[in-house]
PDB file of N, CA, C and O in Angstrom:
ATOM      1  N   MET A   1      -6.584  80.668 129.617  1.00  0.00           N
ATOM      2  CA  MET A   1      -7.553  80.336 128.594  1.00  0.00           C
ATOM      3  C   MET A   1      -7.458  81.375 127.474  1.00  0.00           C
ATOM      4  O   MET A   1      -7.189  82.552 127.710  1.00  0.00           O
ATOM      5  N   VAL A   2      -7.686  80.903 126.261  1.00  0.00           N
ATOM      6  CA  VAL A   2      -7.577  81.761 125.088  1.00  0.00           C
ATOM      7  C   VAL A   2      -8.848  82.596 124.924  1.00  0.00           C
ATOM      8  O   VAL A   2      -9.964  82.092 125.045  1.00  0.00           O
ATOM      9  N   ASP A   3      -8.650  83.861 124.649  1.00  0.00           N
ATOM     10  CA  ASP A   3      -9.778  84.761 124.388  1.00  0.00           C
ATOM     11  C   ASP A   3     -10.436  84.355 123.061  1.00  0.00           C
ATOM     12  O   ASP A   3      -9.754  83.886 122.150  1.00  0.00           O
ATOM     13  N   SER A   4     -11.738  84.533 122.954  1.00  0.00           N
ATOM     14  CA  SER A   4     -12.447  84.118 121.759  1.00  0.00           C
ATOM     15  C   SER A   4     -12.034  84.921 120.528  1.00  0.00           C
ATOM     16  O   SER A   4     -11.994  84.377 119.424  1.00  0.00           O
ATOM     17  N   ALA A   5     -11.729  86.195 120.698  1.00  0.00           N
ATOM     18  CA  ALA A   5     -11.258  87.013 119.580  1.00  0.00           C
ATOM     19  C   ALA A   5      -9.887  86.534 119.103  1.00  0.00           C
ATOM     20  O   ALA A   5      -9.611  86.522 117.903  1.00  0.00           O
ATOM     21  N   GLU A   6      -9.038  86.141 120.042  1.00  0.00           N
ATOM     22  CA  GLU A   6      -7.720  85.641 119.680  1.00  0.00           C
ATOM     23  C   GLU A   6      -7.837  84.304 118.947  1.00  0.00           C
ATOM     24  O   GLU A   6      -7.104  84.049 117.991  1.00  0.00           O
ATOM     25  N   LEU A   7      -8.740  83.471 119.387  1.00  0.00           N
ATOM     26  CA  LEU A   7      -8.967  82.196 118.719  1.00  0.00           C
ATOM     27  C   LEU A   7      -9.499  82.392 117.313  1.00  0.00           C
ATOM     28  O   LEU A   7      -9.074  81.694 116.393  1.00  0.00           O
ATOM     29  N   LEU A   8     -10.406  83.310 117.129  1.00  0.00           N
ATOM     30  CA  LEU A   8     -10.942  83.604 115.801  1.00  0.00           C
ATOM     31  C   LEU A   8      -9.844  84.131 114.885  1.00  0.00           C
ATOM     32  O   LEU A   8      -9.775  83.748 113.717  1.00  0.00           O
ATOM     33  N   SER A   9      -8.999  84.994 115.395  1.00  0.00           N
ATOM     34  CA  SER A   9      -7.885  85.501 114.601  1.00  0.00           C
ATOM     35  C   SER A   9      -6.932  84.385 114.212  1.00  0.00           C
ATOM     36  O   SER A   9      -6.448  84.352 113.080  1.00  0.00           O
ATOM     37  N   LEU A  10      -6.662  83.490 115.114  1.00  0.00           N
ATOM     38  CA  LEU A  10      -5.800  82.357 114.829  1.00  0.00           C
ATOM     39  C   LEU A  10      -6.398  81.451 113.760  1.00  0.00           C
ATOM     40  O   LEU A  10      -5.677  80.957 112.893  1.00  0.00           O
ATOM     41  N   LEU A  11      -7.691  81.232 113.814  1.00  0.00           N
ATOM     42  CA  LEU A  11      -8.356  80.403 112.806  1.00  0.00           C
ATOM     43  C   LEU A  11      -8.311  81.061 111.430  1.00  0.00           C
ATOM     44  O   LEU A  11      -8.151  80.369 110.425  1.00  0.00           O
ATOM     45  N   VAL A  12      -8.446  82.360 111.370  1.00  0.00           N
ATOM     46  CA  VAL A  12      -8.375  83.067 110.090  1.00  0.00           C
ATOM     47  C   VAL A  12      -6.960  82.952 109.504  1.00  0.00           C
ATOM     48  O   VAL A  12      -6.796  82.751 108.301  1.00  0.00           O
ATOM     49  N   VAL A  13      -5.957  83.079 110.352  1.00  0.00           N
ATOM     50  CA  VAL A  13      -4.572  82.955 109.888  1.00  0.00           C
ATOM     51  C   VAL A  13      -4.314  81.536 109.378  1.00  0.00           C
ATOM     52  O   VAL A  13      -3.695  81.360 108.328  1.00  0.00           O
ATOM     53  N   VAL A  14      -4.776  80.544 110.098  1.00  0.00           N
ATOM     54  CA  VAL A  14      -4.590  79.155 109.658  1.00  0.00           C
ATOM     55  C   VAL A  14      -5.296  78.924 108.324  1.00  0.00           C
ATOM     56  O   VAL A  14      -4.751  78.275 107.431  1.00  0.00           O
ATOM     57  N   GLU A  15      -6.488  79.449 108.195  1.00  0.00           N
ATOM     58  CA  GLU A  15      -7.237  79.284 106.941  1.00  0.00           C
ATOM     59  C   GLU A  15      -6.470  79.923 105.776  1.00  0.00           C
ATOM     60  O   GLU A  15      -6.375  79.327 104.704  1.00  0.00           O
ATOM     61  N   PHE A  16      -5.928  81.119 105.974  1.00  0.00           N
ATOM     62  CA  PHE A  16      -5.200  81.777 104.901  1.00  0.00           C
ATOM     63  C   PHE A  16      -3.961  80.990 104.524  1.00  0.00           C
ATOM     64  O   PHE A  16      -3.670  80.842 103.337  1.00  0.00           O
ATOM     65  N   VAL A  17      -3.224  80.482 105.498  1.00  0.00           N
ATOM     66  CA  VAL A  17      -2.007  79.746 105.210  1.00  0.00           C
ATOM     67  C   VAL A  17      -2.328  78.468 104.451  1.00  0.00           C
ATOM     68  O   VAL A  17      -1.615  78.117 103.510  1.00  0.00           O
ATOM     69  N   VAL A  18      -3.389  77.766 104.842  1.00  0.00           N
ATOM     70  CA  VAL A  18      -3.763  76.541 104.137  1.00  0.00           C
ATOM     71  C   VAL A  18      -4.200  76.864 102.712  1.00  0.00           C
ATOM     72  O   VAL A  18      -3.801  76.175 101.774  1.00  0.00           O
ATOM     73  N   MET A  19      -5.009  77.897 102.540  1.00  0.00           N
ATOM     74  CA  MET A  19      -5.457  78.255 101.189  1.00  0.00           C
ATOM     75  C   MET A  19      -4.295  78.716 100.323  1.00  0.00           C
ATOM     76  O   MET A  19      -4.264  78.403  99.132  1.00  0.00           O
ATOM     77  N   ALA A  20      -3.351  79.441 100.875  1.00  0.00           N
ATOM     78  CA  ALA A  20      -2.181  79.873 100.117  1.00  0.00           C
ATOM     79  C   ALA A  20      -1.335  78.684  99.703  1.00  0.00           C
ATOM     80  O   ALA A  20      -0.789  78.667  98.600  1.00  0.00           O
ATOM     81  N   ALA A  21      -1.218  77.687 100.573  1.00  0.00           N
ATOM     82  CA  ALA A  21      -0.470  76.484 100.208  1.00  0.00           C
ATOM     83  C   ALA A  21      -1.160  75.724  99.078  1.00  0.00           C
ATOM     84  O   ALA A  21      -0.503  75.227  98.163  1.00  0.00           O
ATOM     85  N   ILE A  22      -2.468  75.641  99.145  1.00  0.00           N
ATOM     86  CA  ILE A  22      -3.215  74.960  98.083  1.00  0.00           C
ATOM     87  C   ILE A  22      -3.073  75.723  96.765  1.00  0.00           C
ATOM     88  O   ILE A  22      -2.845  75.116  95.719  1.00  0.00           O
ATOM     89  N   VAL A  23      -3.205  77.042  96.811  1.00  0.00           N
ATOM     90  CA  VAL A  23      -3.047  77.847  95.600  1.00  0.00           C
ATOM     91  C   VAL A  23      -1.646  77.688  95.048  1.00  0.00           C
ATOM     92  O   VAL A  23      -1.480  77.577  93.833  1.00  0.00           O
ATOM     93  N   ALA A  24      -0.630  77.672  95.903  1.00  0.00           N
ATOM     94  CA  ALA A  24       0.749  77.529  95.448  1.00  0.00           C
ATOM     95  C   ALA A  24       0.976  76.175  94.774  1.00  0.00           C
ATOM     96  O   ALA A  24       1.813  76.065  93.879  1.00  0.00           O
ATOM     97  N   LEU A  25       0.247  75.159  95.190  1.00  0.00           N
ATOM     98  CA  LEU A  25       0.400  73.837  94.580  1.00  0.00           C
ATOM     99  C   LEU A  25      -0.395  73.688  93.290  1.00  0.00           C
ATOM    100  O   LEU A  25       0.017  72.942  92.401  1.00  0.00           O
ATOM    101  N   LEU A  26      -1.520  74.377  93.167  1.00  0.00           N
ATOM    102  CA  LEU A  26      -2.412  74.150  92.049  1.00  0.00           C
ATOM    103  C   LEU A  26      -2.217  75.096  90.873  1.00  0.00           C
ATOM    104  O   LEU A  26      -2.501  74.715  89.737  1.00  0.00           O
ATOM    105  N   VAL A  27      -1.753  76.287  91.102  1.00  0.00           N
ATOM    106  CA  VAL A  27      -1.618  77.252  90.023  1.00  0.00           C
ATOM    107  C   VAL A  27      -0.125  77.434  89.701  1.00  0.00           C
ATOM    108  O   VAL A  27       0.735  77.063  90.500  1.00  0.00           O
ATOM    109  N   PRO A  28       0.173  78.003  88.535  1.00  0.00           N
ATOM    110  CA  PRO A  28       1.582  78.268  88.210  1.00  0.00           C
ATOM    111  C   PRO A  28       2.226  79.192  89.255  1.00  0.00           C
ATOM    112  O   PRO A  28       1.560  80.021  89.875  1.00  0.00           O
ATOM    113  N   LEU A  29       3.505  79.025  89.421  1.00  0.00           N
ATOM    114  CA  LEU A  29       4.217  79.742  90.485  1.00  0.00           C
ATOM    115  C   LEU A  29       4.157  81.259  90.295  1.00  0.00           C
ATOM    116  O   LEU A  29       4.062  81.996  91.277  1.00  0.00           O
ATOM    117  N   ASP A  30       4.211  81.732  89.056  1.00  0.00           N
ATOM    118  CA  ASP A  30       4.177  83.183  88.850  1.00  0.00           C
ATOM    119  C   ASP A  30       2.842  83.792  89.264  1.00  0.00           C
ATOM    120  O   ASP A  30       2.782  84.977  89.592  1.00  0.00           O
ATOM    121  N   ALA A  31       1.782  83.009  89.253  1.00  0.00           N
ATOM    122  CA  ALA A  31       0.484  83.515  89.717  1.00  0.00           C
ATOM    123  C   ALA A  31       0.363  83.434  91.231  1.00  0.00           C
ATOM    124  O   ALA A  31      -0.391  84.199  91.831  1.00  0.00           O
ATOM    125  N   ALA A  32       1.094  82.518  91.856  1.00  0.00           N
ATOM    126  CA  ALA A  32       1.001  82.316  93.296  1.00  0.00           C
ATOM    127  C   ALA A  32       1.983  83.178  94.090  1.00  0.00           C
ATOM    128  O   ALA A  32       1.879  83.263  95.314  1.00  0.00           O
ATOM    129  N   ILE A  33       2.917  83.805  93.420  1.00  0.00           N
ATOM    130  CA  ILE A  33       3.962  84.568  94.126  1.00  0.00           C
ATOM    131  C   ILE A  33       3.397  85.677  95.006  1.00  0.00           C
ATOM    132  O   ILE A  33       3.951  85.894  96.083  1.00  0.00           O
ATOM    133  N   PRO A  34       2.321  86.409  94.629  1.00  0.00           N
ATOM    134  CA  PRO A  34       1.823  87.435  95.541  1.00  0.00           C
ATOM    135  C   PRO A  34       1.324  86.918  96.891  1.00  0.00           C
ATOM    136  O   PRO A  34       1.322  87.660  97.873  1.00  0.00           O
ATOM    137  N   PHE A  35       0.902  85.659  96.948  1.00  0.00           N
ATOM    138  CA  PHE A  35       0.396  85.086  98.199  1.00  0.00           C
ATOM    139  C   PHE A  35       1.510  84.596  99.123  1.00  0.00           C
ATOM    140  O   PHE A  35       1.319  84.521 100.337  1.00  0.00           O
ATOM    141  N   LEU A  36       2.657  84.266  98.564  1.00  0.00           N
ATOM    142  CA  LEU A  36       3.695  83.598  99.350  1.00  0.00           C
ATOM    143  C   LEU A  36       4.314  84.458 100.448  1.00  0.00           C
ATOM    144  O   LEU A  36       4.506  83.942 101.549  1.00  0.00           O
ATOM    145  N   PRO A  37       4.641  85.731 100.230  1.00  0.00           N
ATOM    146  CA  PRO A  37       5.210  86.509 101.339  1.00  0.00           C
ATOM    147  C   PRO A  37       4.262  86.657 102.534  1.00  0.00           C
ATOM    148  O   PRO A  37       4.682  86.570 103.688  1.00  0.00           O
ATOM    149  N   LEU A  38       2.988  86.882 102.240  1.00  0.00           N
ATOM    150  CA  LEU A  38       2.026  87.015 103.334  1.00  0.00           C
ATOM    151  C   LEU A  38       1.827  85.673 104.040  1.00  0.00           C
ATOM    152  O   LEU A  38       1.694  85.627 105.263  1.00  0.00           O
ATOM    153  N   ALA A  39       1.808  84.586 103.273  1.00  0.00           N
ATOM    154  CA  ALA A  39       1.696  83.267 103.883  1.00  0.00           C
ATOM    155  C   ALA A  39       2.907  82.972 104.766  1.00  0.00           C
ATOM    156  O   ALA A  39       2.763  82.402 105.848  1.00  0.00           O
ATOM    157  N   LEU A  40       4.078  83.352 104.317  1.00  0.00           N
ATOM    158  CA  LEU A  40       5.286  83.158 105.125  1.00  0.00           C
ATOM    159  C   LEU A  40       5.241  83.991 106.408  1.00  0.00           C
ATOM    160  O   LEU A  40       5.638  83.522 107.475  1.00  0.00           O
ATOM    161  N   ALA A  41       4.762  85.213 106.297  1.00  0.00           N
ATOM    162  CA  ALA A  41       4.627  86.055 107.490  1.00  0.00           C
ATOM    163  C   ALA A  41       3.627  85.441 108.467  1.00  0.00           C
ATOM    164  O   ALA A  41       3.862  85.432 109.676  1.00  0.00           O
ATOM    165  N   PHE A  42       2.514  84.928 107.946  1.00  0.00           N
ATOM    166  CA  PHE A  42       1.518  84.304 108.820  1.00  0.00           C
ATOM    167  C   PHE A  42       2.060  83.015 109.442  1.00  0.00           C
ATOM    168  O   PHE A  42       1.724  82.696 110.583  1.00  0.00           O
ATOM    169  N   LEU A  43       2.890  82.273 108.713  1.00  0.00           N
ATOM    170  CA  LEU A  43       3.507  81.086 109.305  1.00  0.00           C
ATOM    171  C   LEU A  43       4.404  81.454 110.478  1.00  0.00           C
ATOM    172  O   LEU A  43       4.433  80.753 111.489  1.00  0.00           O
ATOM    173  N   VAL A  44       5.130  82.550 110.342  1.00  0.00           N
ATOM    174  CA  VAL A  44       5.971  83.007 111.457  1.00  0.00           C
ATOM    175  C   VAL A  44       5.102  83.401 112.647  1.00  0.00           C
ATOM    176  O   VAL A  44       5.429  83.092 113.793  1.00  0.00           O
ATOM    177  N   VAL A  45       3.994  84.086 112.369  1.00  0.00           N
ATOM    178  CA  VAL A  45       3.075  84.464 113.468  1.00  0.00           C
ATOM    179  C   VAL A  45       2.504  83.228 114.144  1.00  0.00           C
ATOM    180  O   VAL A  45       2.408  83.178 115.370  1.00  0.00           O
ATOM    181  N   LEU A  46       2.122  82.227 113.350  1.00  0.00           N
ATOM    182  CA  LEU A  46       1.621  80.984 113.950  1.00  0.00           C
ATOM    183  C   LEU A  46       2.672  80.306 114.804  1.00  0.00           C
ATOM    184  O   LEU A  46       2.373  79.810 115.890  1.00  0.00           O
ATOM    185  N   TYR A  47       3.903  80.284 114.314  1.00  0.00           N
ATOM    186  CA  TYR A  47       4.985  79.673 115.092  1.00  0.00           C
ATOM    187  C   TYR A  47       5.211  80.438 116.404  1.00  0.00           C
ATOM    188  O   TYR A  47       5.378  79.827 117.460  1.00  0.00           O
ATOM    189  N   LEU A  48       5.216  81.749 116.334  1.00  0.00           N
ATOM    190  CA  LEU A  48       5.455  82.536 117.538  1.00  0.00           C
ATOM    191  C   LEU A  48       4.278  82.446 118.509  1.00  0.00           C
ATOM    192  O   LEU A  48       4.468  82.559 119.719  1.00  0.00           O
ATOM    193  N   SER A  49       3.077  82.245 117.998  1.00  0.00           N
ATOM    194  CA  SER A  49       1.934  82.126 118.921  1.00  0.00           C
ATOM    195  C   SER A  49       1.933  80.781 119.621  1.00  0.00           C
ATOM    196  O   SER A  49       1.363  80.650 120.705  1.00  0.00           O
ATOM    197  N   ARG A  50       2.560  79.781 119.022  1.00  0.00           N
ATOM    198  CA  ARG A  50       2.638  78.463 119.664  1.00  0.00           C
ATOM    199  C   ARG A  50       3.703  78.399 120.744  1.00  0.00           C
ATOM    200  O   ARG A  50       3.627  77.558 121.640  1.00  0.00           O
ATOM    201  N   THR A  51       4.703  79.284 120.669  1.00  0.00           N
ATOM    202  CA  THR A  51       5.779  79.230 121.653  1.00  0.00           C
ATOM    203  C   THR A  51       5.569  80.207 122.772  1.00  0.00           C
ATOM    204  O   THR A  51       6.390  80.287 123.685  1.00  0.00           O
TER     205      THR A  51
END
């Protein structure tokens, strides 16, 4: 069973990745570039947590 702190951390990561994707789609790319490396790192963490 998943620990509640781990679940909360996972939800925060998912929220950030979704918000970064929305920002990347809605604003010009040069304004969204600071969010993309962190979003990519969080996507890797999400993938590794699923496996």
